[in-house]
C-alpha positions in Angstrom: -32.9 33.2 32.5 -29.9 35.3 31.5 -27.6 32.4 32.1 -29.7 30.2 29.9 -29.6 32.8 27.1 -25.9 33.2 27.4 -25.4 29.4 27.3 -27.5 29.2 24.2 -25.5 32.0 22.6 -22.2 30.2 23.4 -23.6 27.0 21.9 -24.7 28.8 18.7 -21.2 30.3 18.3 -19.5 27.0 19.0 -21.7 25.3 16.3 -20.5 27.9 13.8 -16.8 27.9 14.7 -15.9 24.5 16.0 -15.4 21.4 13.8 -18.5 19.3 13.6 -19.2 15.9 11.9 -21.8 16.1 9.1 -21.4 12.3 8.5 -19.2 9.4 9.5 -18.6 5.8 8.4 -16.4 2.9 9.4 -14.1 1.6 6.6 -13.7 -2.0 7.7 -11.2 -2.8 4.9 -8.8 0.0 6.1 -9.7 -0.2 9.8 -10.4 3.6 9.8 -13.2 5.9 10.7 -13.9 8.4 7.9 -15.5 11.6 9.0 -16.9 14.4 6.8 -17.0 17.8 8.5 -19.7 20.4 8.1 -17.1 22.8 6.6 -16.5 20.4 3.7 -13.2 18.9 5.0 -12.9 15.3 5.9 -10.4 13.2 8.0 -9.8 9.6 8.9 -8.2 7.9 11.9 -7.2 4.3 12.7 -9.9 3.1 15.1 -7.4 0.9 17.0 -5.7 4.1 18.3 -8.9 5.2 20.1 -9.3 4.3 23.8 -12.1 1.7 24.1 -11.9 0.6 20.5 -8.6 -1.2 20.6 -10.2 -4.7 21.0 -13.6 -4.1 19.6 -15.0 -6.2 16.8 -15.8 -4.7 13.4 -19.5 -5.0 14.1 -19.1 -3.1 17.4 -17.1 -0.4 15.8 -19.6 0.0 12.9 -22.4 0.5 15.5 -21.8 4.2 16.4 -23.8 7.4 16.3 -23.0 11.0 15.8 -24.0 13.1 18.9 -24.4 16.7 19.9 -25.0 18.2 16.5 -21.9 16.6 15.2 -19.7 17.3 18.2 -18.8 13.7 19.0 -19.1 10.0 18.1 -20.7 7.5 20.5 -20.5 3.7 20.8 -23.3 2.6 23.1 -22.4 -1.0 23.4 -18.7 -0.1 24.2 -19.5 3.0 26.4 -17.1 5.0 24.3 -17.4 8.7 23.4 -14.9 10.7 21.3 -15.1 14.4 20.5 -14.5 15.6 17.0 -12.3 18.6 18.2 -10.3 16.1 20.3 -9.8 13.7 17.4 -8.7 16.6 15.1 -6.1 17.5 17.8 -4.8 13.9 17.8 -6.4 13.0 21.2 -7.6 9.4 21.1 -8.3 9.0 24.8 -7.4 10.1 28.2 -3.9 11.5 29.1 -2.8 8.1 30.5 -4.0 6.3 27.4 -2.1 8.7 25.2 1.0 8.3 27.3 1.0 4.5 26.9 1.0 5.0 23.1 3.7 7.7 23.0 7.0 6.6 21.4 5.5 3.5 19.8 6.2 4.7 16.3 8.2 2.4 14.1 10.6 3.5 11.4 13.6 2.0 9.7 15.8 4.7 11.4 14.4 3.9 14.9 14.9 0.2 14.3 18.5 0.8 13.1 19.3 3.0 16.2 17.9 0.3 18.5 20.1 -2.4 16.9 23.2 -0.2 17.1 22.5 0.6 20.7 22.0 -3.1 21.5 25.3 -3.9 19.8 27.0 -1.5 22.2 25.5 -3.2 25.2 22.2 -1.5 25.4 21.1 1.8 26.9 23.7 3.4 29.1 22.9 3.4 32.8 22.0 6.7 34.5 24.8 8.0 36.7 24.2 8.3 40.4 24.6 12.1 40.3 21.9 12.5 37.6 
């Protein structure tokens, strides 16, 4: 019984201190989830970044529910769950999913550096001693 009471207390504290979703909606035009938090803040994220939503249709993405007192988002038909604290931390999936997306940013500076490197013959080979 003491463990149950302690767990309830931890849950009560978490509900007061951790970010929770008050509401959420899918903005089809922009391809983003828009989440309003219980503390009055809101944030958006591009749904195609999230693991399991990359290839989903607009209809599938729009069919979600808020779970756990606002702790997460759930897509039943896709078997996808995302936590609000994780999304706020920039975590859109598992470690391996995030690693596949690392370094994919595109910018004029990055494109120019790639062209300049290519003009020099490409990336230098690693030396045998390295």
